[in-house]
N, C-alpha and C positions, 0 to 999 in steps of 0.2 A: 503494500500499499504505501501512496505518495506520501512523506513525511510532512512537506510543507503543508498540504490541506488539512491531514490532522493535526498539526500544530494549530494553524488557526482556530479549528472548531475547538481544541481543548482549551485554548486559550479565551475565547470567546465565552465559552461557558464557565471557565474558573473565574473569571472579573466578574460576571454577571453573578455568581454566587458571592462572592467576598464583598462586591461593592454596592450590589443591590441599586438604590436609587442616587446613591452618593455617599462619599468618604466626607460624615460630618464633622469629623476632627479636625483631617486637613483643611478641607475648605474653609474652617472658621478660622484657622490659625495661618495658615500659609496665602500670602497674597498671590493673585491669580498669575502676575508677570514673573515671580519669583523663580530663580534659575538656580540648579546648584550641581556639585560633581559630587559621586558616590564610588566607591568601590565593593563589588563582591568579593568575598573572601571564603576560603575553604578552611575551616577551623580544626582540622583532623587529616590524620593520614587517608588516603584512599585516590579513588580513579575519576579522575574529572569528567563530568556527562551532563549536559542539559543547559549550555550556556545559548543555544539557539533559541531554545524555550524560553529562558530568562529575558534575552532580548526582545523576542516576540511579544513578552506582557508589555513591558515598556514601552515598544514601539506602538504598540495599540492604544497605550493612553497619550502618548507624545510623539507622533511620527518624525517630528523633527528630531528626536533626542539620537545623541551619538551614542554607538557601544561598541567600545573597544577591546575584542578578548585578547588576554595575554598569555593563553597556554591554550591547544587544542584538546577537545577531546578525545578520551583515550588514553590521557597522559596520566603516569601514576606520579603521586606527590608523597613526598617522604619526611617533608620538616615544614610542617603548619607553623602558624598561618601562614597561608599563601594567596597573593591576591590574584583572582582569577580573570579580572575584567573592569575595565573602567567606565563610567558612565556619566554623561552631562546632558541637561537638558531641564523641561520644567520640574521644580521642586514638588509641586503638586502629583505630576506621573510619576517620580520615582517615589515618594511615600504611600500613594496608594496602592501600588504594584509590587512594593516591597513585599508582601507576605505572600503572595500568589508567586512572584518568582521565586521566592526563597524555597518555598513549598516544592515546586516542581524540580528546581536545581538539585535540593537535597537528596529528593527521592530517587531522581535519575544517577545521581552519584554514588548513593547507597548501594542500586542494584550494580551499576557498573564494579564496583568495588568486590561485592559481595561474589559477583560472576567472576572476576580474574582471582579469588581466592580459591575456585573450585577450578578454574583453568590450570591454574600451576601445580596444584595437587596431581591433575592426571599427565602431566609435562613427562613427556619422554616415552608416552603409551600411544597407541593408534586412536585411543577414545577421543570423540569430539564431545565436548558438553554442550548440551541443548537446552534451551526453555519449555516452557508448556504454553497452553492456555490459562494457565492458573493467574491471570491479570486482572489488573484493579479494571473494571469495568470504565470503558470511555478513555482509558489510557494504555491501551495496548501497543498502540504504533509507539509510542514513548519510549514505554518500558521494555520492548523486545530491539529498539533502538540503544539502551542501555546496555542489554544482553549482549551486544556486539560490541559497544565501546569495551566492553571488560572481556573481549576475546572469544565469548562464548558463540555459539551458532544458532539461528533462529529454526524453530521446528514449524510446523503449519502455521500460518497466521489466523485462520478461519476454518469453518467446517466446510467452507468452499474450495479451498485449498488441495486437498488430498484426501484419500480415502484411508481412514484408520479405523478398523474393527475390534470395537471394545467388548468389553465382558457380557455388558448389557444387550448389545447387539446379536452378539452370540447367544443368548438365552432366547431372544425375540426369534432369531433365524433357525433355531434347531441345531445348530454345532458351526463348527469351521468350515465343514465343505460346502454345505447349502450357504451359509454367509458369502464366501469366497465366489460362489457361482451368481449370485445376485448382483454382486456389485462389479462384476468382470465385466469393463467396456472400453477396456482398452488403456486405462488410467492404472498408475502402481498401486496395488493393494498391500498395506500394513495389517497385520494382524497381530493382536494382543494376546499372549499365551502365559499361562501360571504354571504350567509342568512340563516335563522333558517332553513326555506323549503327546502333550498338545503342541510342541515345537516340531516333533515329527509329523504328526498330521498338517500341520499348517504348511510345512516344506512339500509334503506330498500332493496338497492340495493347489500349491500353485502361487502361495504368497511371495510378495516380491520382496517383502522386509517384515522381520518380527521381532514384536517388542516384549521383552522378558519382564512380567510384572511381578514384582516382590519377591523374588527370587534371590536367593542367597549368593554371594559371590563364588561359592563353590557351584552351585546349580549353573550360575551363568557360563562358569569355564567348562560346564559338561556341554552346555548348549553349544557354546563357540565350537568343542570338538565333534560334537554331533552335526553341525551345519557345513563345517569345513570350508566356511568360504562362500558358500554357494548363494547366500543371499545376505545382507546388510543386518546387523543384530543391533537392538537397542534395550538397554536396560534401564528400568524405571521403577519407581516405588520406595522409600524408606531409604534414598539416598543423601548421605549429609556430607559436610567437610570430613567429618570422622571417619567415615568407610568409603568415599569416592575415589580413593587411590585403590582400594582395595577389587573394587568394581574395573576400574580402569586396567588393572593387572591383569583381569580375567583375557582380555584380548579383543573385547566386544568393541564394534564401531562406535556405538553412540551412547552416550548416558543422557537422559533427560532429567532434569532438575528443578521439578514447579516452584521451590522453595527461591531459587533464583528472583523471582518477582513478588511472590507472596510471603517471602520471611525474610527480606532483604530488610533492614532499618535504614531511614534517612541518613544523611551523614550531617554534621553540623555545620551551616553555613550563615555567613553574615551580609549584611548590607551597612557599610559605613559611610556616613556623609561628610566631607571632607570640612 
């Protein structure tokens, strides 16, 4: 999905939520013509992400505002505090947009940082770290962008991207074989499995990719040996920073981690007026 269009929608919605009919405090205190300079700062170690989102917030309130990034998204910073960007424009716009910009920036920095930690744990293996659809409603495009900034890769963006036959589909369809037969239309089919027997069944039925759901690292390793590289394998379910290395060392191709987006905490970011 095109990020710019999504960013415009997200910023409009976020500002409508926060500003409502107007910023009563700022409008009462700050003269309409007042201008100021400010800095966006990262107050803790982490991966930078979300500067375009912050810029879009302030630009929506003051199209003439200047926003100068000092680092690029994806940069890992080790010695905070670090100034991420400088901005100059309407003082009212900067004060009114402050919280919305910081909410987005801190959230995206947190996801990128948490993703980078998982990617580093898997370094030296063949495993690619993937996100899932466990995203904040309305923020999926930005959160998946943050995963990429952290070095991870995106799984499908939405239900219309790819075919993934999951447990409840299988229950309604009556099993792996009829489910694959029902969705086989030339598109690649991924099937969720929970046992080695189901892996064998999915492979025999012509699955193009197999998801190994909530299997132990030992069983994932057995599945890798069983499949022998005939189709890609994805491990998912219950994977954390503490065990992701064990899964990566099984030889699996992909590891999907829902917590990259739903479990990441926002980083501490601030706006300081000069």
